[in-house]
ROVO-722407 format. One record per residue (C-alpha): residue in one letter; y, z, x. Coordinates in steps of 0.2 Angstrom, whole numbers. Each point is the difference from the previous one (the first is absolute). Layout:
// ROVO-722407
@r=a north=Y up=Z east=X;
...
//
This chain:
// ROVO-722407
@r=m north=-123 up=-909 east=-588;
@r=t north=18 up=4 east=-5;
@r=f north=2 up=-5 east=-15;
@r=r north=-19 up=11 east=-5;
@r=y north=10 up=12 east=5;
@r=c north=16 up=-2 east=-11;
@r=w north=-10 up=-4 east=-14;
@r=l north=-12 up=17 east=2;
@r=a north=15 up=10 east=2;
@r=v north=8 up=-4 east=-15;
@r=q north=-18 up=3 east=-8;
@r=d north=2 up=17 east=6;
@r=m north=15 up=5 east=-6;
@r=l north=-7 up=-8 east=-19;
@r=s north=-15 up=13 east=4;
@r=k north=12 up=15 east=2;
@r=p north=12 up=8 east=-14;
@r=e north=18 up=1 east=3;
@r=e north=4 up=17 east=7;
@r=k north=13 up=11 east=-12;
@r=k north=16 up=3 east=8;
@r=p north=8 up=18 east=-7;
@r=q north=15 up=-3 east=-10;
@r=k north=14 up=11 east=5;
@r=g north=2 up=14 east=-15;
@r=g north=-13 up=-6 east=-10;
@r=g north=11 up=-12 east=-5;
@r=k north=-6 up=-18 east=-13;
@r=k north=-4 up=-13 east=12;
@r=r north=3 up=-18 east=-13;
@r=r north=-18 up=-9 east=5;
@r=h north=-8 up=-19 east=-3;
@r=p north=-9 up=-4 east=-12;
@r=g north=-16 up=6 east=1;
@r=e north=2 up=12 east=15;
@r=d north=-1 up=14 east=-11;
@r=g north=-15 up=12 east=5;
@r=g north=-15 up=-2 east=-14;
@r=g north=3 up=19 east=-7;
@r=e north=20 up=-2 east=-1;
@r=r north=-5 up=-18 east=-9;
@r=k north=-12 up=6 east=-11;
@r=r north=11 up=15 east=-6;
@r=r north=19 up=-10 east=-5;
@r=e north=-15 up=-14 east=-7;
@r=s north=-4 up=15 east=-12;
@r=q north=16 up=8 east=-3;
@r=k north=7 up=-21 east=-3;
@r=g north=-15 up=0 east=-15;
@r=e north=2 up=-17 east=-10;
@r=k north=13 up=-4 east=12;
@r=g north=-11 up=-8 east=11;
@r=q north=-5 up=3 east=18;
@r=g north=14 up=-8 east=10;
@r=e north=5 up=-16 east=-9;
@r=g north=-7 up=-2 east=-15;
@r=g north=-16 up=6 east=6;
@r=k north=-3 up=-15 east=13;
@r=k north=-12 up=2 east=16;
@r=r north=10 up=5 east=16;
@r=l north=-4 up=-5 east=19;
@r=d north=-9 up=16 east=6;
@r=a north=7 up=11 east=13;
@r=l north=-9 up=-5 east=16;
@r=s north=4 up=-18 east=-2;
@r=v north=19 up=4 east=-3;
@r=g north=-3 up=11 east=17;
@r=y north=-8 up=-17 east=7;
@r=f north=13 up=-12 east=-4;
@r=r north=13 up=10 east=5;
@r=r north=-8 up=-2 east=18;
@r=v north=0 up=-15 east=-4;
@r=g north=17 up=-3 east=-2;
@r=e north=4 up=9 east=16;
@r=r north=-12 up=-11 east=13;
@r=l north=8 up=-14 east=-8;
@r=s north=17 up=6 east=5;
@r=e north=-9 up=1 east=18;
@r=g north=-3 up=-18 east=1;
@r=f north=-13 up=-10 east=7;
@r=e north=-3 up=-4 east=20;
@r=d north=-7 up=-19 east=-7;
@r=d north=-5 up=-9 east=-16;
@r=e north=-17 up=3 east=2;
@r=e north=1 up=18 east=-1;
@r=r north=13 up=-3 east=-14;
@r=e north=-11 up=-8 east=-11;
@r=m north=-15 up=11 east=4;
@r=f north=8 up=15 east=-6;
@r=v north=9 up=-12 east=-16;
@r=e north=-17 up=-3 east=-4;
@r=n north=-8 up=17 east=1;
@r=v north=12 up=9 east=-10;
@r=l north=-1 up=-14 east=-15;
@r=t north=-20 up=4 east=1;
@r=e north=5 up=15 east=-3;
@r=v north=13 up=-6 east=-16;
@r=k north=-14 up=-10 east=-7;
@r=g north=-8 up=8 east=-16;
@r=k north=16 up=8 east=-5;
@r=a north=14 up=-10 east=3;
@r=a north=9 up=4 east=-16;
@r=l north=-2 up=18 east=6;
@r=v north=9 up=-3 east=17;
@r=a north=12 up=-10 east=-8;
@r=t north=8 up=12 east=-13;
@r=d north=0 up=13 east=11;
@r=r north=18 up=4 east=9;
@r=t north=-9 up=1 east=17;
@r=g north=-14 up=-11 east=-4;
@r=s north=13 up=-15 east=-4;
@r=i north=13 up=3 east=14;
@r=t north=-16 up=-3 east=11;
@r=l north=-6 up=-14 east=-7;
@r=q north=20 up=-11 east=0;
@r=r north=0 up=4 east=20;
@r=l north=-18 up=-7 east=1;
@r=l north=0 up=-16 east=-13;
@r=p north=10 up=-8 east=14;
@r=l north=-10 up=3 east=14;
@r=s north=-14 up=-5 east=-11;
@r=s north=-7 up=-19 east=-2;
@r=p north=3 up=-12 east=-15;
@r=q north=-18 up=1 east=-4;
@r=q north=-1 up=20 east=3;
@r=v north=17 up=3 east=-11;
@r=g north=-8 up=-12 east=-14;
@r=e north=-15 up=11 east=-1;
@r=v north=9 up=16 east=-3;
@r=l north=10 up=-10 east=-14;
@r=a north=-17 up=-3 east=-6;
@r=e north=-6 up=17 east=-1;
@r=l north=19 up=5 east=-8;
@r=g north=-4 up=-14 east=-15;
@r=g north=-15 up=2 east=-3;
@r=e north=-16 up=-14 east=-3;
@r=s north=13 up=-7 east=-13;
@r=g north=17 up=8 east=7;
@r=s north=2 up=9 east=-17;
@r=e north=4 up=17 east=13;
@r=f north=16 up=-9 east=9;
@r=k north=11 up=4 east=-15;
@r=a north=-4 up=21 east=4;
@r=v north=3 up=1 east=16;
@r=s north=16 up=-12 east=0;
@r=c north=6 up=9 east=-13;
@r=d north=-3 up=15 east=11;
@r=r north=16 up=8 east=9;
@r=c north=-12 up=0 east=16;
@r=g north=-10 up=-11 east=-2;
@r=g north=13 up=-13 east=-7;
@r=h north=3 up=-1 east=18;
@r=v north=-16 up=-4 east=8;
@r=v north=-2 up=-14 east=-11;
@r=e north=15 up=-7 east=6;
@r=s north=-2 up=1 east=18;
@r=a north=-16 up=-8 east=-3;
@r=v north=7 up=-15 east=-9;
@r=r north=13 up=-2 east=15;
@r=q north=-13 up=-3 east=13;
@r=m north=-3 up=-17 east=-10;
@r=s north=17 up=-3 east=13;
@r=r north=-12 up=-2 east=14;
@r=w north=-13 up=-12 east=-7;
@r=m north=8 up=-13 east=10;
@r=e north=-1 up=7 east=17;
@r=s north=-17 up=6 east=-3;
@r=s north=-5 up=-20 east=2;
@r=q north=11 up=-3 east=13;
@r=k north=-7 up=15 east=11;
@r=e north=-18 up=-14 east=0;
@r=s north=-1 up=-11 east=14;
@r=s north=-4 up=-12 east=-11;
@r=p north=6 up=-4 east=-16;
@r=p north=-9 up=10 east=-15;
@r=t north=-12 up=-10 east=-10;
@r=e north=3 up=2 east=-22;
@r=e north=-17 up=10 east=4;
@r=e north=8 up=11 east=12;
@r=g north=17 up=3 east=-10;
@r=e north=-8 up=4 east=-14;
@r=e north=-10 up=14 east=9;
@r=s north=17 up=6 east=10;
@r=c north=12 up=1 east=-12;
@r=g north=-9 up=-7 east=-15;
@r=l north=-5 up=16 east=-8;
@r=l north=19 up=8 east=2;
@r=e north=5 up=-15 east=-7;
@r=a north=-12 up=3 east=-15;
@r=q north=2 up=19 east=-4;
@r=v north=21 up=-6 east=-1;
@r=l north=-4 up=-11 east=-12;
@r=s north=-11 up=11 east=-9;
@r=f north=13 up=13 east=1;
@r=s north=14 up=-13 east=-8;
@r=q north=-13 up=-5 east=-13;
@r=v north=1 up=21 east=-5;
@r=v north=21 up=0 east=2;
@r=r north=-3 up=-15 east=-13;
@r=d north=-11 up=7 east=-13;
@r=n north=7 up=16 east=1;
@r=t north=20 up=-4 east=1;
@r=a north=11 up=12 east=-10;
@r=e north=-9 up=14 east=6;
@r=f north=0 up=-5 east=19;
@r=i north=19 up=-5 east=-1;
@r=r north=7 up=16 east=-9;
@r=h north=-10 up=11 east=12;
@r=v north=10 up=8 east=12;
@r=h north=-12 up=-1 east=15;
@r=g north=-8 up=-15 east=-7;
@r=s north=14 up=-13 east=-2;
@r=h north=2 up=4 east=19;
@r=v north=-16 up=-8 east=5;
@r=v north=2 up=-13 east=-12;
@r=r north=17 up=-3 east=9;
@r=t north=-11 up=-2 east=14;
@r=l north=-12 up=-10 east=-5;
@r=l north=16 up=-14 east=-6;
@r=h north=5 up=0 east=20;
@r=v north=-16 up=-3 east=5;
@r=l north=-5 up=-13 east=-13;
@r=g north=16 up=-8 east=6;
@r=g north=-1 up=2 east=18;
@r=c north=13 up=10 east=5;
@r=l north=-1 up=21 east=5;
@r=g north=14 up=13 east=3;
@r=p north=-2 up=16 east=9;
@r=p north=-15 up=12 east=-7;
@r=r north=7 up=11 east=-14;
@r=t north=1 up=17 east=5;
@r=e north=2 up=15 east=-15;
@r=t north=18 up=4 east=1;
@r=r north=0 up=20 east=0;
@r=p north=9 up=12 east=-14;
@r=g north=17 up=-4 east=-2;
@r=g north=0 up=-12 east=13;
@r=k north=13 up=-16 east=-2;
@r=e north=-8 up=-18 east=0;
@r=r north=8 up=-12 east=12;
@r=s north=6 up=-12 east=-12;
@r=i north=1 up=-14 east=14;
@r=p north=-15 up=-12 east=-5;
@r=p north=-13 up=-2 east=16;
@r=q north=-2 up=-15 east=9;
@r=l north=-15 up=-8 east=-6;
@r=t north=-14 up=-10 east=12;
@r=d north=-7 up=-17 east=-6;
@r=f north=-19 up=-3 east=6;
@r=e north=-13 up=-14 east=-9;
@r=i north=-9 up=4 east=-12;
@r=p north=-18 up=-8 east=-7;
@r=t north=2 up=-14 east=-14;
@r=s north=-8 up=13 east=-14;
@r=f north=16 up=11 east=3;
@r=w north=12 up=-15 east=-5;
@r=y north=-9 up=-3 east=-17;
@r=e north=-2 up=19 east=-1;
@r=l north=19 up=6 east=2;
@r=k north=1 up=-12 east=-15;
@r=d north=-10 up=5 east=-11;
@r=l north=6 up=18 east=5;
@r=t north=19 up=-5 east=-6;
@r=e north=-8 up=-6 east=-15;
@r=t north=-6 up=14 east=-8;
@r=l north=13 up=11 east=7;
@r=m north=12 up=-13 east=-10;
@r=e north=-9 up=8 east=-16;
@r=n north=4 up=13 east=3;
@r=i north=18 up=-1 east=3;
@r=n north=6 up=12 east=-14;
@r=l north=-6 up=14 east=12;
@r=s north=14 up=-7 east=12;
@r=v north=14 up=8 east=-11;
@r=t north=-7 up=15 east=-5;
@r=d north=-7 up=8 east=11;
@r=a north=8 up=1 east=19;
@r=v north=-19 up=0 east=8;
@r=a north=-4 up=-17 east=-4;
@r=s north=17 up=-6 east=2;
@r=a north=-3 up=4 east=19;
@r=v north=-16 up=-12 east=-1;
@r=f north=8 up=-15 east=-9;
@r=q north=13 up=2 east=13;
@r=t north=-11 up=-2 east=15;
@r=m north=-8 up=-14 east=-9;
@r=l north=15 up=-9 east=-1;
@r=t north=7 up=5 east=19;
@r=v north=-18 up=-8 east=6;
@r=c north=2 up=-15 east=-9;
@r=h north=17 up=-3 east=3;
@r=r north=-5 up=1 east=20;
@r=k north=-18 up=-10 east=-1;
@r=r north=-1 up=-10 east=-16;
@r=p north=18 up=-4 east=-5;
@r=k north=-5 up=-12 east=-15;
@r=l north=-11 up=13 east=-6;
@r=c north=16 up=10 east=1;
@r=k north=11 up=-9 east=-7;
@r=q north=-12 up=-2 east=-18;
@r=l north=-2 up=20 east=2;
@r=l north=17 up=3 east=-3;
@r=r north=5 up=-14 east=-12;
@r=r north=-15 up=9 east=-10;
@r=i north=7 up=18 east=1;
@r=m north=16 up=-3 east=-3;
@r=e north=-3 up=-11 east=-13;
@r=y north=-11 up=18 east=-9;
@r=l north=16 up=9 east=5;
@r=t north=12 up=-10 east=-10;
@r=s north=-10 up=-3 east=-15;
@r=r north=-3 up=19 east=-4;
@r=s north=9 up=7 east=-18;
@r=a north=17 up=6 east=5;
@r=a north=16 up=4 east=-12;
@r=p north=9 up=-16 east=-7;
@r=g north=11 up=-7 east=13;
@r=v north=-7 up=9 east=12;
@r=s north=-12 up=-5 east=18;
@r=p north=-18 up=7 east=1;
@r=l north=5 up=0 east=17;
@r=l north=15 up=13 east=0;
@r=v north=-13 up=15 east=-6;
@r=f north=-13 up=-4 east=13;
@r=l north=15 up=1 east=13;
@r=k north=4 up=18 east=-5;
@r=d north=-18 up=5 east=0;
@r=q north=-9 up=9 east=15;
@r=a north=-14 up=-11 east=2;
@r=s north=5 up=-16 east=-6;
@r=s north=17 up=-1 east=10;
@r=h north=-10 up=0 east=15;
@r=l north=-10 up=-15 east=-4;
@r=i north=14 up=-11 east=-4;
@r=e north=7 up=5 east=16;
@r=t north=-14 up=-6 east=9;
@r=i north=1 up=-14 east=-12;
@r=i north=16 up=-3 east=4;
@r=q north=-1 up=0 east=20;
@r=l north=-12 up=-13 east=0;
@r=s north=6 up=-14 east=-16;
@r=h north=5 up=-16 east=4;
@r=k north=16 up=-7 east=-4;
@r=p north=-3 up=-8 east=-18;
@r=l north=-7 up=18 east=-4;
@r=l north=17 up=10 east=6;
@r=r north=10 up=-13 east=-9;
@r=g north=-10 up=5 east=-16;
@r=l north=-2 up=17 east=2;
@r=y north=18 up=0 east=0;
@r=k north=7 up=-12 east=-10;
@r=n north=-11 up=5 east=-15;
@r=h north=-2 up=20 east=3;
@r=l north=14 up=7 east=11;
@r=k north=15 up=-11 east=-1;
@r=g north=13 up=13 east=-7;
@r=q north=-12 up=16 east=3;
@r=l north=1 up=0 east=19;
@r=v north=13 up=16 east=1;
@r=d north=-10 up=11 east=-14;
@r=l north=-14 up=-4 east=10;
@r=a north=8 up=6 east=16;
@r=l north=5 up=16 east=-9;
@r=h north=-16 up=5 east=-6;
@r=p north=-9 up=12 east=11;
@r=i north=-17 up=-12 east=2;
@r=a north=8 up=-18 east=-4;
@r=n north=10 up=0 east=14;
@r=f north=-14 up=-2 east=12;
@r=p north=-5 up=-16 east=-9;
@r=i north=19 up=-7 east=1;
@r=q north=0 up=7 east=18;
@r=r north=-16 up=-13 east=4;
@r=l north=8 up=-15 east=-11;
@r=t north=15 up=1 east=10;
@r=a north=-8 up=-1 east=15;
@r=a north=-10 up=-15 east=-6;
@r=s north=13 up=-9 east=-7;
@r=a north=9 up=0 east=19;
@r=k north=-8 up=-17 east=4;
@r=y north=6 up=-10 east=-16;
@r=k north=15 up=-3 east=-11;
@r=l north=-7 up=13 east=-11;
@r=f north=9 up=14 east=11;
@r=l north=19 up=-6 east=-6;
@r=r north=-5 up=4 east=-18;
@r=i north=-11 up=15 east=3;
@r=f north=18 up=6 east=13;
@r=d north=14 up=-3 east=-12;
@r=e north=-8 up=9 east=-12;
@r=l north=-6 up=14 east=9;
@r=v north=16 up=1 east=10;
@r=q north=8 up=5 east=-17;
@r=g north=-8 up=17 east=1;
@r=v north=1 up=4 east=17;
@r=e north=10 up=16 east=-3;
@r=a north=-13 up=7 east=-16;
@r=i north=-14 up=-2 east=12;
@r=l north=7 up=8 east=14;
@r=a north=3 up=15 east=-12;
@r=a north=-19 up=2 east=-4;
@r=g north=-5 up=1 east=17;
@r=h north=-10 up=-16 east=2;
@r=m north=7 up=-7 east=15;
@r=g north=-14 up=-9 east=3;
@r=v north=7 up=-15 east=-12;
@r=i north=15 up=2 east=9;
@r=v north=-7 up=-2 east=16;
@r=q north=-12 up=-13 east=-5;
@r=l north=14 up=-12 east=-6;
@r=a north=7 up=4 east=14;
@r=e north=-15 up=-7 east=11;
@r=s north=-1 up=-14 east=-13;
@r=c north=18 up=-5 east=6;
@r=a north=-5 up=0 east=17;
@r=e north=-14 up=-11 east=-1;
@r=s north=6 up=-14 east=-13;
@r=e north=17 up=2 east=10;
@r=e north=8 up=1 east=-17;
@r=r north=12 up=7 east=-9;
@r=q north=3 up=14 east=17;
@r=d north=21 up=-1 east=-5;
@r=e north=-2 up=6 east=-17;
@r=m north=-13 up=14 east=5;
@r=m north=10 up=7 east=11;
@r=q north=14 up=-1 east=-9;
@r=c north=-10 up=8 east=-13;
@r=l north=-6 up=15 east=9;
@r=l north=18 up=3 east=6;
@r=n north=6 up=3 east=-18;
@r=a north=-15 up=10 east=-5;
@r=f north=5 up=12 east=15;
@r=h north=16 up=0 east=-4;
@r=c north=6 up=-5 east=16;
@r=a north=7 up=-20 east=-5;
@r=e north=18 up=6 east=-4;
@r=p north=10 up=2 east=8;
@r=g north=-5 up=-10 east=15;
@r=s north=2 up=14 east=14;
@r=r north=-16 up=5 east=-8;
@r=h north=-9 up=-10 east=6;
@r=v north=-3 up=9 east=18;
@r=a north=-10 up=13 east=-11;
@r=c north=-13 up=-12 east=-6;
@r=l north=-15 up=3 east=14;
@r=p north=0 up=18 east=-5;
@r=l north=-2 up=0 east=-18;
@r=f north=-11 up=-13 east=0;
@r=m north=-9 up=11 east=12;
@r=s north=1 up=15 east=-10;
@r=l north=0 up=-8 east=-17;
@r=l north=15 up=9 east=-5;
@r=t north=16 up=-5 east=-7;
@r=y north=16 up=0 east=8;
@r=e north=5 up=16 east=-9;
@r=v north=-13 up=11 east=3;
@r=y north=-3 up=-5 east=16;
@r=y north=16 up=5 east=4;
@r=h north=4 up=12 east=-12;
@r=s north=14 up=-7 east=-6;
@r=d north=6 up=2 east=-19;
@r=t north=10 up=-14 east=0;
@r=a north=-3 up=-18 east=-1;
@r=e north=16 up=-4 east=10;
@r=g north=4 up=0 east=17;
@r=n north=-9 up=-2 east=19;
@r=i north=-12 up=10 east=10;
@r=s north=8 up=17 east=0;
@r=t north=-14 up=10 east=12;
@r=e north=-13 up=-5 east=11;
@r=i north=-18 up=4 east=-9;
@r=p north=-13 up=4 east=13;
@r=l north=-14 up=-14 east=-1;
@r=t north=-14 up=11 east=-7;
@r=s north=-9 up=-7 east=-18;
@r=i north=-9 up=-18 east=7;
@r=c north=-14 up=-3 east=-14;
@r=y north=-15 up=-11 east=-1;
@r=h north=5 up=-11 east=-11;
@r=g north=19 up=-1 east=5;
@r=s north=-8 up=-4 east=18;
@r=r north=-9 up=-14 east=-9;
@r=l north=16 up=-6 east=-8;
@r=v north=7 up=-1 east=14;
@r=q north=-13 up=-9 east=11;
@r=a north=1 up=-15 east=-14;
@r=l north=17 up=-2 east=2;
@r=a north=1 up=-1 east=17;
@r=k north=-9 up=-17 east=-3;
@r=f north=13 up=-5 east=-8;
@r=k north=12 up=-16 east=8;
@r=e north=12 up=10 east=-2;
@r=r north=-2 up=17 east=6;
@r=s north=19 up=4 east=6;
@r=l north=2 up=15 east=-13;
@r=l north=-14 up=8 east=9;
@r=l north=3 up=-3 east=18;
@r=s north=20 up=6 east=-2;
@r=s north=-5 up=16 east=-9;
@r=l north=-13 up=4 east=14;
@r=r north=15 up=-3 east=10;
@r=t north=9 up=16 east=-8;
@r=l north=-17 up=11 east=1;
@r=s north=5 up=14 east=14;
@r=p north=-14 up=-2 east=14;
@r=s north=-6 up=16 east=-5;
@r=d north=-5 up=-7 east=-17;
@r=l north=-6 up=-14 east=9;
@r=l north=-11 up=12 east=8;
@r=s north=-5 up=7 east=-15;
@r=m north=-4 up=-18 east=-7;
@r=a north=-11 up=-2 east=17;
@r=t north=-11 up=14 east=-3;
@r=d north=-3 up=1 east=-19;
@r=p north=-15 up=-7 east=-5;
@r=a north=10 up=-9 east=-13;
@r=g north=15 up=-4 east=8;
@r=s north=-7 up=-7 east=15;
@r=h north=-5 up=-15 east=-8;
@r=v north=13 up=-5 east=-7;
@r=l north=11 up=3 east=19;
@r=q north=-14 up=-9 east=7;
@r=a north=2 up=-16 east=-11;
@r=l north=17 up=0 east=-1;
@r=i north=2 up=-1 east=19;
@r=t north=-13 up=-11 east=4;
@r=t north=4 up=-12 east=-14;
@r=s north=21 up=-1 east=7;
@r=s north=7 up=-13 east=11;
@r=d north=3 up=6 east=21;
@r=k north=18 up=3 east=-2;
@r=g north=-4 up=11 east=-19;
@r=r north=-15 up=8 east=11;
@r=g north=10 up=4 east=15;
@r=k north=14 up=9 east=-13;
@r=i north=-13 up=12 east=-7;
@r=l north=-9 up=3 east=17;
@r=k north=19 up=6 east=5;
@r=r north=-1 up=11 east=-15;
@r=l north=-19 up=8 east=8;
@r=e north=6 up=3 east=16;
@r=g north=-4 up=19 east=6;
@r=q north=-15 up=-2 east=-12;
@r=y north=-12 up=-8 east=7;
@r=v north=-9 up=12 east=8;
@r=q north=-1 up=11 east=-13;
@r=m north=-7 up=-14 east=-12;
@r=a north=-11 up=-6 east=16;
@r=c north=-8 up=19 east=-2;
@r=s north=-5 up=-3 east=-20;
@r=r north=-14 up=-4 east=-7;
@r=l north=10 up=-12 east=-14;
@r=g north=16 up=-3 east=15;
@r=s north=-12 up=-8 east=13;
@r=r north=-8 up=-11 east=-12;
@r=v north=20 up=-7 east=-5;
@r=l north=6 up=1 east=19;
@r=e north=-16 up=-14 east=5;
@r=a north=5 up=-9 east=-15;
@r=v north=17 up=-1 east=3;
@r=w north=-4 up=-3 east=20;
@r=n north=-10 up=-14 east=-5;
@r=s north=13 up=-10 east=-9;
@r=s north=15 up=3 east=12;
@r=s north=6 up=-9 east=15;
@r=v north=0 up=3 east=17;
@r=g north=14 up=8 east=1;
@r=q north=0 up=13 east=-14;
@r=r north=-17 up=4 east=7;
@r=q north=8 up=5 east=14;
@r=s north=10 up=10 east=-8;
@r=i north=-14 up=9 east=-9;
@r=a north=-9 up=2 east=17;
@r=q north=15 up=8 east=9;
@r=e north=3 up=12 east=-13;
@r=l north=-19 up=3 east=0;
@r=v north=-2 up=2 east=20;
@r=p north=8 up=16 east=4;
@r=s north=-11 up=11 east=-10;
@r=e north=-16 up=-7 east=7;
@r=s north=-10 up=15 east=0;
@r=q north=4 up=6 east=-19;
@r=l north=-7 up=-18 east=-4;
@r=r north=-14 up=2 east=11;
@r=s north=-4 up=12 east=-7;
@r=d north=-1 up=-1 east=-17;
@r=q north=-15 up=-4 east=-11;
@r=f north=13 up=-16 east=-9;
@r=a north=12 up=-4 east=15;
@r=r north=-15 up=-2 east=13;
@r=h north=-3 up=-17 east=-8;
@r=v north=19 up=-4 east=-1;
@r=w north=2 up=3 east=18;
@r=a north=-15 up=-12 east=4;
@r=k north=3 up=-15 east=-13;
@r=f north=18 up=-1 east=6;
@r=a north=-7 up=1 east=18;
@r=l north=12 up=15 east=4;
@r=s north=-6 up=2 east=17;
@r=h north=3 up=-18 east=6;
@r=f north=17 up=0 east=-7;
@r=a north=4 up=16 east=8;
@r=h north=-7 up=-7 east=18;
@r=r north=-2 up=-19 east=1;
@r=r north=16 up=-3 east=-14;
@r=a north=-3 up=-19 east=7;
@r=h north=-16 up=-2 east=-4;
@r=w north=0 up=8 east=-18;
@r=q north=15 up=-12 east=-3;
@r=e north=-9 up=-15 east=3;
@r=i north=-15 up=7 east=-10;
@r=q north=11 up=4 east=-16;
@r=t north=10 up=-18 east=2;
@r=g north=-18 up=-7 east=3;
@r=e north=-5 up=7 east=-18;
@r=s north=16 up=-5 east=-8;
@r=k north=-2 up=-16 east=3;
@r=k north=-18 up=0 east=-6;
@r=r north=6 up=9 east=-16;
@r=k north=13 up=-11 east=-3;
@r=l north=-12 up=-15 east=2;
@r=f north=-14 up=6 east=-11;
@r=s north=14 up=3 east=-15;
@r=d north=6 up=-17 east=0;
@r=i north=-16 up=-7 east=-1;
@r=l north=-4 up=11 east=-14;
@r=e north=16 up=-5 east=-7;
//
């Protein structure tokens, strides 16, 4: 009875026309496609003349249906009491979608609702939606996939293949071949049909701003790995450069062969990967998926792409790769190739094309990014020594160009490979003009963090002399922070620690509460010996309460606490306990109070000491095991 009531309520909502709310001041309201009143739409169309109705005169979902799908979306947000209610609701909504799936998918409101509905649908139901979107021969897939809204729906539908094993596992007994065909066979067949359409129209798909995203999702599904669903980027918003975490899933045998066929078809259009940025992204996805799921295939693809790139015509005596490295579209593809390359390919890349060119490339506004990837990828091999020896010659010029990513990556690779660390430190001291005289060494930390030379930081016109005035620590930049964090992993850190100990308590507090500086302070303190950490904590005395009440400072204080000895923890606790009321009322410090068990410290000191000693022994035991 409950389910029937829910569905009748939805149908009732569908039958009611949407209420129009008056607008303030008669202002214009931005409408969804298909939501305009009939008379308003006709008036607009007559004004546009031959330019068409909507987008090129294509059919749109009527306003009544748009309102219905908006209310369906609201109902989905409310959730369901049980699976039976959800299944009935989904089935009824999909009944309304039947016969006009393409119109629903290409409408903004309908697309959003379908994207939310498909993960709740059975694979059979998703297959039926895909079958209607593609038409009898699958020829309609292209139009829907290359639509701004429809592409998202096709992606969502294809992604549901990741659940094909789940549906069979829900059965009490293993499904027969016929049952498996019924439950997921339709969806599998439709994904393969869609892939065939992509192969028949590869160039159009991979160059299309919306269609290319659907192809990238198809590659992930055929490979058996998926990241989080794609969301539309807000206008003016920046996309995060962090690669998404992929989740593996079982795939049908047919997908194994289809992925090979699709990659072969893509390779026939390899020329687009170096001329079109959208197509280049598809090839990057292809390589990433194959590297994860089909390593042998990935090696073949990498070799073939490199052969293509290096076989293009260029100026006599100049590698064509140098041209591609400086191009916006192809440089991204080369970055991916470098990241995924095996040792022989990296060695050949450097020896035959990049040797003697690294500094010039590192100075280029585009080519410096592939050089960063090369520096990172080579850290595991002896090749890094040759790359370092070449790049280190141009460190000052690279700094002057503002390409700090190259310098940071060079330092990180030195830390990872445990090679050339002394040379890197000396090079930085020279570059920041604090190598000579030796008294300037203690100024290195503020200079590295601010990326300013000695003369600029201390407002000194002469190259001689010691630090004349104490300059408050104010400018800490992102790349400066990353540089020092990399240097903190070096075997020899005495210069950095000596420089840290010369900073005033107020400067240390500034570091602890700075978005970039807090990471530096945490790295230097937590990697120090007990004796070295004690010296730094001595300088921090009197600042612990302010650190605890800071969003960033409290995080640093917790990290310091976790790496400190029992005696050092006791000193920190003794300073914090008198400010109990302030700490317990602060949104950040109250967590510090609880994690440090300061109530125990204040009232049951012996018990607190016993707990801390036990934790210290346990931490030391685990560190010994890990070592």
